[in-house]
C-alpha positions in Angstrom: 55.6 32.7 129.9 53.7 29.5 131.8 50.4 29.4 130.9 48.4 29.3 134.1 44.4 28.8 134.9 42.3 31.0 136.8 41.6 28.9 139.8 40.2 29.8 143.0 43.5 31.2 144.5 44.0 33.2 141.3 40.3 34.4 141.5 41.0 35.3 145.1 43.9 37.3 144.2 42.0 39.4 141.4 39.6 40.0 144.5 41.9 41.3 146.7 43.3 43.9 144.3 40.2 44.9 142.7 39.2 46.1 146.5 42.5 47.3 147.4 44.3 48.6 144.4 41.7 49.6 141.8 44.4 51.4 139.6 46.7 48.3 139.3 43.7 45.8 139.1 42.2 48.3 136.1 46.1 48.0 134.5 46.1 44.4 134.8 42.7 43.9 133.4 43.8 46.1 130.4 46.5 43.1 130.1 46.1 40.3 127.9 44.3 37.4 129.5 47.6 35.2 129.7 49.1 38.2 131.3 46.8 38.6 134.3 47.3 35.1 135.7 50.9 36.8 136.0 49.9 39.9 137.4 47.2 39.4 139.9 49.6 37.4 142.3 52.1 40.1 142.2 49.7 42.8 142.3 48.2 40.9 145.6 51.1 40.5 147.0 52.4 43.7 146.7 49.2 45.2 148.2 49.4 42.9 151.1 53.3 43.8 151.8 52.0 47.6 151.3 49.5 47.1 154.0 51.2 45.2 156.7 53.1 48.3 158.2 49.3 50.1 158.6 47.0 47.7 159.9 48.8 47.6 163.8 50.3 50.6 166.0 52.9 48.1 167.3 55.7 47.7 165.3 56.9 44.9 166.4 53.9 43.0 165.1 54.3 45.2 161.7 57.6 44.0 161.2 56.6 40.3 162.0 53.7 40.6 159.3 56.6 41.8 157.0 58.6 39.1 157.9 56.0 36.4 156.9 56.2 37.4 153.5 60.3 37.7 153.4 60.0 33.5 154.9 57.6 33.0 152.1 59.9 34.4 149.4 62.7 32.6 150.8 61.0 29.2 150.5 60.0 30.3 146.6 63.6 31.3 146.5 64.9 28.0 147.5 63.1 25.8 145.0 61.3 23.1 147.8 58.1 23.2 149.7 56.1 26.4 149.9 53.8 27.3 152.3 50.1 26.9 151.2 48.1 30.6 150.9 46.1 31.9 148.3 48.8 34.5 147.3 51.7 32.9 148.2 50.5 29.5 146.1 50.2 31.3 142.7 52.7 33.4 143.4 55.5 30.6 143.6 54.3 29.6 140.5 55.4 33.2 138.8 58.3 33.8 140.2 61.9 32.2 139.7 64.8 32.6 142.4 66.1 35.8 141.1 62.7 37.7 141.0 61.9 35.9 144.7 64.9 37.9 145.5 63.7 41.1 144.1 60.7 40.7 146.0 62.3 40.2 149.1 64.2 43.5 148.7 60.8 45.4 148.4 59.5 44.0 151.3 62.5 45.2 153.3 62.2 48.5 151.8 58.6 48.7 152.9 59.8 49.0 156.7 60.0 52.7 156.2 56.5 52.7 156.3 56.3 51.1 159.8 58.0 54.1 161.5 58.1 58.0 161.5 61.3 58.4 160.5 61.9 60.5 157.5 64.0 59.4 154.5 67.6 59.8 155.3 68.3 62.0 151.8 67.2 62.0 148.4 69.3 58.8 147.6 67.3 57.0 150.1 64.0 58.2 149.0 64.9 57.0 145.1 66.2 53.4 146.7 62.4 52.9 148.1 60.8 53.7 145.1 63.0 51.6 143.0 63.3 48.8 145.1 59.2 48.9 145.6 57.6 50.1 142.6 60.7 49.4 140.7 61.2 45.6 141.6 57.6 45.3 141.4 57.8 46.1 137.9 60.7 44.1 137.0 59.6 40.8 138.4 56.1 41.0 136.6 58.3 42.0 133.4 60.6 39.0 133.9 57.5 36.5 134.6 56.3 37.7 131.1 58.8 37.5 129.2 61.6 39.9 129.9 62.6 42.9 130.5 65.6 45.3 130.9 66.7 46.1 134.6 67.3 49.7 133.4 63.6 50.1 131.8 62.1 48.7 134.7 63.7 50.8 137.4 63.0 53.8 135.2 59.3 52.9 134.7 59.1 51.9 138.2 60.5 54.9 139.5 58.0 57.3 137.8 55.0 55.1 138.3 55.6 54.7 141.7 56.8 58.5 142.5 53.3 59.3 140.7 51.6 57.4 143.0 53.7 58.5 146.4 52.9 62.2 145.3 49.3 61.3 145.5 49.8 59.6 148.9 51.3 62.5 150.3 48.4 63.9 152.4 47.7 60.5 153.9 51.1 60.3 155.1 51.5 63.4 156.4 48.1 63.0 158.3 49.6 59.8 159.6 52.4 61.5 161.2 54.8 60.8 158.5 57.3 63.1 156.8 57.4 61.6 153.1 59.3 64.2 151.4 62.9 65.2 152.1 62.1 68.6 150.7 58.2 69.8 150.6 58.9 72.7 149.1 57.2 73.7 146.0 60.3 74.3 143.9 61.7 71.2 144.9 58.3 68.8 144.7 58.2 70.6 140.9 61.6 69.2 140.5 61.1 65.9 141.9 58.2 65.3 139.4 60.6 66.8 136.5 63.3 64.1 137.3 60.4 61.3 137.5 59.4 62.7 133.4 63.0 62.3 132.5 63.0 58.8 133.6 60.0 57.8 132.2 61.0 59.4 128.7 64.5 57.4 129.1 62.2 54.2 129.8 60.2 55.0 126.8 63.4 54.7 124.8 64.1 51.3 125.6 60.9 49.8 124.8 62.1 48.4 121.7 63.9 46.0 124.0 61.0 44.9 125.8 59.5 41.5 124.9 55.9 42.6 123.7 54.3 40.4 126.2 56.1 41.9 129.1 54.9 45.3 128.2 51.7 44.4 130.1 53.8 44.9 133.1 54.4 48.8 132.0 50.6 49.5 132.4 50.7 50.0 136.0 52.2 53.2 135.5 49.6 54.4 132.9 48.7 57.4 135.0 52.5 58.2 135.8 53.2 61.0 132.6 49.9 63.1 133.3 50.3 63.0 137.1 53.7 64.2 137.0 53.1 66.8 134.6 50.7 67.9 136.9 52.8 68.1 139.9 55.6 69.5 137.7 53.6 72.5 136.3 51.5 72.9 139.9 53.1 71.7 142.9 50.7 72.8 145.0 48.5 70.0 144.1 50.4 67.7 145.8 49.9 69.5 149.3 46.2 69.6 148.5 45.8 66.1 147.6 44.2 66.9 143.9 46.6 65.4 142.0 44.1 63.0 139.9 43.0 62.6 136.2 39.5 62.7 135.0 37.7 59.8 134.7 37.3 59.8 130.9 41.1 60.7 130.7 41.8 57.9 132.7 39.7 55.2 130.7 41.3 56.8 127.6 44.5 56.6 128.1 44.4 53.3 129.6 43.2 51.9 126.8 45.6 53.8 124.4 48.5 52.3 126.1 47.1 48.5 126.3 46.6 48.9 122.2 50.0 50.6 121.7 52.3 48.8 124.2 53.6 52.1 125.1 54.1 54.0 128.5 
């Protein structure tokens, strides 16, 4: 892992994440200091891309915003001159060509957020989670020393599903159709699938480089939240899928100390 100093750009990335994605900010701050220099540009990038479809009602403008990020990633992937930008510049220092391609697919998956069309089917929904949360986690793991793709996809799917279920009421309020099947029994089954994939990721931990486990901290709430959804799926529609502040802090500290998920 390349050692990076916290210059103005990295500080700006950290500030963006602190304001816009407090859960990932907490996860990054629980990671070793060298890992933060990798995680903050990635999390700032993810935040800016996730915001792009929501800052305008004009789909054409939203598409242009996402294309801007795809163009930046193509510059990083090409290995030539990269545009000067407080997020893109430090991002270019932590991505190789393969990880830039992973994040390009993340941006492409975010096009779903622009429109009001439902997911085509369960496979489309799974692909959305794997290409957003999963690819972000894999890019972080690769930059931190190495992570098997299967572990990143499983852990990323579980983490992404937990956060997506928390967002269901807001998505519905904005006219989206977030779930392929919103019946309580279907939501419970979906949460169980997330728990199964999280358990599978845990079995692969021995193949994850110790420094790269910092990338897995992004999913620190996934297990408890998915268990809540499996046991009481009505909490998803009610918007009450959450942990107490004490439990949040205790769990993050424990996972940071043990390197678990």
